[in-house]
MMTF fields as JSON, N, C-alpha, C and O atoms, coordinates in Angstrom:
{
  "mmtfVersion": "1.0.0",
  "mmtfProducer": "UNKNOWN",
  "numBonds": 343,
  "numAtoms": 344,
  "numGroups": 86,
  "numChains": 1,
  "numModels": 1,
  "chainsPerModel": [1],
  "groupsPerChain": [86],
  "chainIdList": ["A"],
  "bondAtomList": [4, 2, 8, 6, 12, 10, 16, 14, 20, 18, 24, 22, 28, 26, 32, 30, 36, 34, 40, 38, 44, 42, 48, 46, 52, 50, 56, 54, 60, 58, 64, 62, 68, 66, 72, 70, 76, 74, 80, 78, 84, 82, 88, 86, 92, 90, 96, 94, 100, 98, 104, 102, 108, 106, 112, 110, 116, 114, 120, 118, 124, 122, 128, 126, 132, 130, 136, 134, 140, 138, 144, 142, 148, 146, 152, 150, 156, 154, 160, 158, 164, 162, 168, 166, 172, 170, 176, 174, 180, 178, 184, 182, 188, 186, 192, 190, 196, 194, 200, 198, 204, 202, 208, 206, 212, 210, 216, 214, 220, 218, 224, 222, 228, 226, 232, 230, 236, 234, 240, 238, 244, 242, 248, 246, 252, 250, 256, 254, 260, 258, 264, 262, 268, 266, 272, 270, 276, 274, 280, 278, 284, 282, 288, 286, 292, 290, 296, 294, 300, 298, 304, 302, 308, 306, 312, 310, 316, 314, 320, 318, 324, 322, 328, 326, 332, 330, 336, 334, 340, 338],
  "bondOrderList": [1, 1, 1, 1, 1, 1, 1, 1, 1, 1, 1, 1, 1, 1, 1, 1, 1, 1, 1, 1, 1, 1, 1, 1, 1, 1, 1, 1, 1, 1, 1, 1, 1, 1, 1, 1, 1, 1, 1, 1, 1, 1, 1, 1, 1, 1, 1, 1, 1, 1, 1, 1, 1, 1, 1, 1, 1, 1, 1, 1, 1, 1, 1, 1, 1, 1, 1, 1, 1, 1, 1, 1, 1, 1, 1, 1, 1, 1, 1, 1, 1, 1, 1, 1, 1],
  "groupList": [{"groupName": "UNK", "atomNameList": ["N", "CA", "C", "O"], "elementList": ["N", "C", "C", "O"], "formalChargeList": [0, 0, 0, 0], "bondAtomList": [1, 0, 2, 1, 3, 2], "bondOrderList": [1, 1, 2], "singleLetterCode": "X", "chemCompType": "L-PEPTIDE LINKING"}],
  "groupTypeList": [0, 0, 0, 0, 0, 0, 0, 0, 0, 0, 0, 0, 0, 0, 0, 0, 0, 0, 0, 0, 0, 0, 0, 0, 0, 0, 0, 0, 0, 0, 0, 0, 0, 0, 0, 0, 0, 0, 0, 0, 0, 0, 0, 0, 0, 0, 0, 0, 0, 0, 0, 0, 0, 0, 0, 0, 0, 0, 0, 0, 0, 0, 0, 0, 0, 0, 0, 0, 0, 0, 0, 0, 0, 0, 0, 0, 0, 0, 0, 0, 0, 0, 0, 0, 0, 0],
  "groupIdList": [1, 2, 3, 4, 5, 6, 7, 8, 9, 10, 11, 12, 13, 14, 15, 16, 17, 18, 19, 20, 21, 22, 23, 24, 25, 26, 27, 28, 29, 30, 31, 32, 33, 34, 35, 36, 37, 38, 39, 40, 41, 42, 43, 44, 45, 46, 47, 48, 49, 50, 51, 52, 53, 54, 55, 56, 57, 58, 59, 60, 61, 62, 63, 64, 65, 66, 67, 68, 69, 70, 71, 72, 73, 74, 75, 76, 77, 78, 79, 80, 81, 82, 83, 84, 85, 86],
  "secStructList": [7, 7, 7, 7, 2, 2, 2, 2, 2, 2, 2, 1, 6, 6, 7, 1, 7, 7, 7, 7, 7, 7, 7, 5, 7, 1, 1, 1, 7, 7, 5, 7, 7, 6, 6, 1, 7, 7, 6, 6, 6, 7, 7, 1, 6, 6, 7, 7, 7, 7, 7, 2, 2, 2, 2, 2, 2, 2, 2, 2, 2, 2, 2, 2, 2, 2, 2, 1, 7, 7, 7, 7, 7, 7, 7, 7, 7, 7, 7, 7, 7, 7, 7, 7, 7, 7],
  "xCoordList": [140.778, 141.932, 142.197, 141.718, 142.623, 142.374, 143.555, 144.655, 142.8, 144.246, 144.785, 143.935, 145.746, 146.273, 145.83, 145.837, 145.355, 145.45, 146.154, 145.57, 147.454, 148.066, 147.83, 147.487, 147.941, 147.233, 145.657, 145.342, 144.771, 143.501, 143.447, 142.884, 144.198, 144.24, 145.5, 145.462, 146.494, 146.902, 145.965, 145.964, 144.945, 144.032, 142.927, 142.311, 142.8, 141.473, 142.257, 141.627, 143.381, 144.311, 143.699, 143.425, 143.437, 142.521, 141.124, 140.462, 140.5, 138.918, 138.383, 137.311, 139.74, 139.54, 138.788, 138.885, 138.105, 137.669, 138.345, 139.184, 138.112, 138.998, 138.518, 137.362, 139.038, 138.192, 138.027, 138.827, 136.935, 136.222, 136.969, 137.424, 136.974, 137.939, 137.114, 135.979, 137.493, 136.228, 137.542, 138.762, 136.848, 137.812, 136.467, 135.5, 136.666, 136.397, 135.434, 136.131, 134.235, 133.719, 134.482, 135.079, 134.52, 135.196, 133.931, 134.17, 132.633, 132.093, 131.567, 131.486, 131.234, 130.551, 131.648, 131.341, 132.788, 133.765, 133.4, 134.306, 132.293, 132.127, 132.384, 132.03, 132.816, 133.345, 132.249, 131.106, 132.574, 132.199, 132.266, 132.632, 132.158, 132.848, 132.987, 132.185, 134.266, 134.976, 133.968, 133.501, 133.572, 132.856, 131.544, 130.915, 131.015, 129.682, 129.154, 129.788, 128.127, 127.627, 127.337, 127.056, 127.43, 127.599, 126.523, 125.655, 126.213, 125.074, 124.443, 123.229, 125.448, 124.845, 124.522, 123.686, 125.131, 124.911, 124.719, 124.452, 124.821, 124.449, 124.991, 124.286, 126.282, 127.515, 128.427, 129.129, 128.36, 129.792, 130.559, 130.061, 132.145, 132.751, 132.417, 132.579, 132.147, 131.669, 130.469, 130.096, 129.433, 128.164, 127.453, 128.102, 126.276, 124.932, 124.087, 123.439, 124.044, 123.561, 122.024, 121.065, 122.052, 120.851, 120.358, 121.214, 119.067, 118.31, 117.433, 116.404, 118.202, 117.726, 116.47, 115.881, 116.115, 115.153, 114.058, 113.124, 114.06, 112.721, 112.728, 111.837, 113.563, 113.385, 112.485, 111.338, 113.075, 112.129, 110.798, 109.763, 110.883, 109.473, 108.318, 107.119, 109.012, 108.236, 107.575, 106.522, 108.758, 108.629, 107.541, 106.738, 107.309, 106.291, 104.484, 103.51, 104.895, 103.762, 103.315, 102.086, 103.847, 103.685, 103.054, 102.347, 103.665, 102.869, 101.992, 101.085, 101.744, 100.336, 99.372, 98.227, 99.561, 98.346, 98.14, 96.994, 99.239, 98.825, 97.734, 96.667, 98.321, 97.36, 95.632, 94.558, 95.855, 94.375, 93.535, 93.666, 92.413, 91.106, 90.632, 90.243, 90.649, 90.624, 88.995, 88.318, 88.357, 87.081, 86.613, 87.235, 85.379, 84.58, 84.225, 83.683, 84.396, 83.611, 82.561, 82.729, 81.423, 80.061, 80.518, 81.215, 80.338, 80.542, 79.715, 78.484, 80.607, 79.74, 79.115, 79.607, 77.586, 76.839, 77.339, 78.261, 77.179, 77.884, 76.537, 75.5, 76.732, 75.485, 75.642, 76.757, 74.869, 74.044, 74.512, 74.345, 74.982, 75.235, 74.481, 74.503, 73.728, 72.601, 73.048, 73.534, 72.801, 73.397, 72.47, 71.367, 73.222, 72.405, 72.398, 73.296, 71.007, 70.318, 70.096, 69.806, 70.273, 69.767, 68.575, 68.313],
  "yCoordList": [80.975, 81.319, 83.266, 83.522, 84.258, 85.173, 85.472, 84.949, 86.599, 86.908, 88.373, 89.19, 88.633, 90.518, 91.033, 90.409, 92.129, 93.235, 93.193, 93.469, 92.827, 92.977, 91.599, 91.645, 90.549, 89.156, 89.023, 88.257, 89.978, 90.212, 90.935, 90.554, 92.182, 93.229, 92.72, 93.337, 91.579, 91.125, 90.465, 90.609, 89.55, 88.512, 89.548, 89.057, 90.742, 91.55, 92.084, 92.363, 92.115, 93.024, 93.206, 94.353, 92.283, 91.833, 92.209, 91.829, 93.144, 92.911, 94.397, 94.884, 95.097, 96.786, 96.638, 95.696, 97.748, 98.149, 98.551, 99.442, 97.984, 98.613, 99.41, 99.173, 100.201, 101.51, 100.914, 100.359, 101.143, 100.898, 101.596, 102.739, 100.334, 100.567, 101.851, 101.563, 103.094, 104.104, 104.212, 104.217, 104.279, 104.75, 105.567, 105.624, 106.374, 107.434, 106.4, 105.45, 106.314, 105.991, 106.36, 107.436, 105.453, 105.834, 105.953, 105.865, 106.144, 107.262, 108.402, 109.33, 108.545, 109.781, 110.117, 111.272, 109.826, 110.215, 110.49, 110.864, 110.337, 110.309, 109.556, 108.412, 109.567, 108.193, 107.331, 107.753, 105.887, 104.916, 103.678, 103.057, 102.634, 101.366, 100.869, 100.977, 100.037, 99.272, 97.877, 97.395, 97.244, 96.415, 96.277, 95.23, 97.694, 97.852, 98.997, 100.031, 98.768, 99.282, 101.355, 101.662, 102.259, 103.384, 103.653, 103.281, 104.53, 105.111, 106.186, 106.357, 106.957, 108.432, 107.977, 108.631, 106.746, 106.421, 105.061, 104.533, 104.38, 103.093, 102.314, 101.432, 102.379, 101.511, 100.724, 101.279, 99.415, 98.621, 98.043, 97.167, 98.529, 97.507, 98.306, 97.395, 99.113, 99.701, 99.445, 100.324, 98.544, 97.947, 98.822, 99.589, 99.265, 99.851, 98.796, 97.948, 98.774, 97.519, 98.128, 97.391, 99.398, 99.816, 101.079, 101.843, 101.279, 102.209, 103.022, 102.737, 103.889, 104.952, 105.645, 106.364, 105.687, 106.632, 105.699, 106.044, 104.297, 103.614, 103.137, 102.288, 103.166, 102.952, 103.753, 103.407, 105.638, 106.362, 106.012, 105.861, 105.888, 106.155, 104.952, 105.036, 104.139, 102.704, 103.363, 103.207, 104.038, 104.448, 105.029, 104.642, 106.376, 107.182, 106.488, 106.5, 105.868, 104.956, 104.034, 103.977, 103.477, 102.769, 103.731, 103.406, 104.831, 106.034, 105.914, 105.459, 106.338, 107.284, 106.241, 106.574, 105.235, 103.816, 103.722, 103.602, 103.77, 103.513, 104.817, 104.704, 106.141, 107.341, 107.17, 107.553, 106.58, 106.547, 105.766, 104.628, 106.646, 105.715, 104.273, 103.995, 103.664, 102.253, 102.087, 102.697, 101.001, 100.93, 99.659, 98.619, 100.107, 99.139, 98.298, 98.825, 96.901, 96.025, 95.141, 94.591, 95.392, 94.32, 93.268, 92.678, 92.789, 91.195, 89.997, 89.973, 88.924, 87.836, 87.22, 86.915, 86.723, 85.973, 84.533, 84.4, 83.582, 82.415, 81.185, 81.134, 80.633, 79.433, 78.622, 78.124, 78.409, 77.136, 75.708, 75.9, 74.588, 73.344, 72.493, 72.495, 71.666, 70.932, 69.495, 68.625, 69.372, 68.078, 66.56, 66.62, 65.569, 64.366, 63.902, 63.941, 63.264, 62.287, 60.987, 60.797, 60.264, 58.695, 57.992, 56.822],
  "zCoordList": [179.817, 179.701, 179.469, 178.364, 179.959, 179.716, 178.507, 178.333, 177.714, 176.6, 177.058, 177.412, 177.064, 176.882, 176.012, 174.95, 176.034, 175.159, 173.783, 172.736, 173.864, 172.607, 171.946, 170.764, 172.438, 171.733, 171.063, 170.152, 171.767, 171.274, 169.99, 168.964, 170.206, 169.095, 167.654, 166.589, 167.875, 167.178, 166.368, 165.146, 167.135, 166.582, 165.633, 164.688, 165.942, 165.59, 164.02, 163.0, 164.135, 163.152, 161.961, 161.608, 161.284, 160.005, 159.876, 158.91, 161.062, 160.886, 160.742, 161.1, 159.948, 159.732, 158.191, 157.404, 158.065, 156.739, 155.574, 155.706, 154.253, 153.612, 152.624, 152.274, 152.136, 151.003, 149.671, 148.918, 149.594, 148.074, 146.819, 146.777, 145.529, 144.566, 143.903, 143.525, 143.73, 142.984, 141.71, 141.872, 140.625, 139.11, 138.851, 139.61, 137.238, 136.367, 135.412, 135.055, 134.964, 133.939, 132.721, 132.706, 131.558, 130.426, 129.408, 128.204, 129.835, 128.78, 129.239, 128.433, 130.2, 130.862, 131.817, 132.111, 132.521, 133.283, 134.849, 135.594, 135.27, 136.243, 137.451, 137.167, 138.67, 139.529, 139.513, 139.338, 139.721, 139.897, 140.451, 139.453, 141.555, 142.153, 141.202, 140.274, 141.151, 140.565, 139.97, 141.002, 139.041, 138.922, 138.974, 139.128, 138.8, 138.682, 137.81, 137.604, 137.393, 136.423, 136.791, 137.949, 135.934, 136.358, 136.516, 135.727, 137.803, 137.965, 137.199, 137.09, 136.634, 135.472, 134.2, 133.577, 133.557, 132.026, 131.979, 130.899, 133.045, 132.972, 132.205, 131.715, 131.885, 130.856, 131.826, 132.672, 131.641, 132.059, 131.092, 130.384, 130.888, 130.266, 129.02, 128.208, 128.452, 127.075, 126.804, 126.027, 127.063, 127.395, 127.658, 128.369, 127.484, 127.742, 128.696, 128.082, 129.892, 130.484, 131.22, 131.45, 131.469, 132.298, 131.385, 130.937, 131.13, 130.34, 131.727, 132.339, 131.805, 133.003, 132.148, 132.955, 131.435, 130.806, 131.004, 131.728, 130.317, 130.719, 131.491, 131.499, 132.708, 134.466, 134.639, 134.921, 134.418, 135.31, 134.649, 135.298, 133.296, 132.7, 133.241, 133.508, 133.256, 134.322, 136.148, 136.766, 136.4, 137.762, 137.969, 138.817, 136.972, 136.602, 136.579, 137.331, 135.045, 135.021, 136.681, 136.732, 137.719, 138.096, 139.672, 140.625, 139.32, 140.604, 140.22, 140.917, 138.595, 138.291, 138.311, 138.615, 138.091, 138.224, 139.666, 140.1, 140.517, 142.249, 142.548, 143.15, 141.934, 142.386, 141.577, 142.041, 140.472, 140.161, 140.701, 141.151, 140.606, 141.528, 141.218, 140.084, 141.876, 141.71, 141.796, 142.623, 140.641, 140.283, 141.504, 141.718, 142.169, 143.448, 142.489, 141.518, 142.462, 141.934, 143.129, 144.218, 142.188, 143.249, 143.584, 142.759, 144.624, 145.013, 144.356, 144.338, 143.775, 142.83, 143.527, 144.613, 143.141, 143.846, 144.014, 143.209, 144.583, 144.566, 144.218, 144.88, 143.512, 142.633, 143.771, 143.926, 144.503, 145.592, 144.397, 143.193, 144.81, 144.221, 144.898, 146.128, 144.21, 144.445, 144.97, 144.247, 146.395, 146.859, 145.93, 145.388, 146.013, 145.282, 146.384, 147.225, 146.469, 147.474, 146.743, 145.562, 147.586, 147.341, 148.013, 147.738]
}
C-alpha cells in the first residue's frame, strides 16, 4: 500500500534532532552539557569528579614509557622432560 507524502511526513515528524541542553558551570563559568561533568574544571554538582592534572600526568608517563627503548630478552631454553618407560 502506498502512503502519500503528507502521511509519511506526519509519521516522521518526531524524528527531528533536539538541541543539547547547555548550561554554565557553577565553579568556573564555562559552558557545559547538562548532567555531564565540566570538561574544564572537572566538577559535577559542586564535587570534583575528574582530576585533570593527574590524568595529564598519567598520559605523559604512558607516552614516555612507549617511547623508551625496550630491552630485548633472550629466549628461554626449554627443558626436555624424560618420558617414563615400562
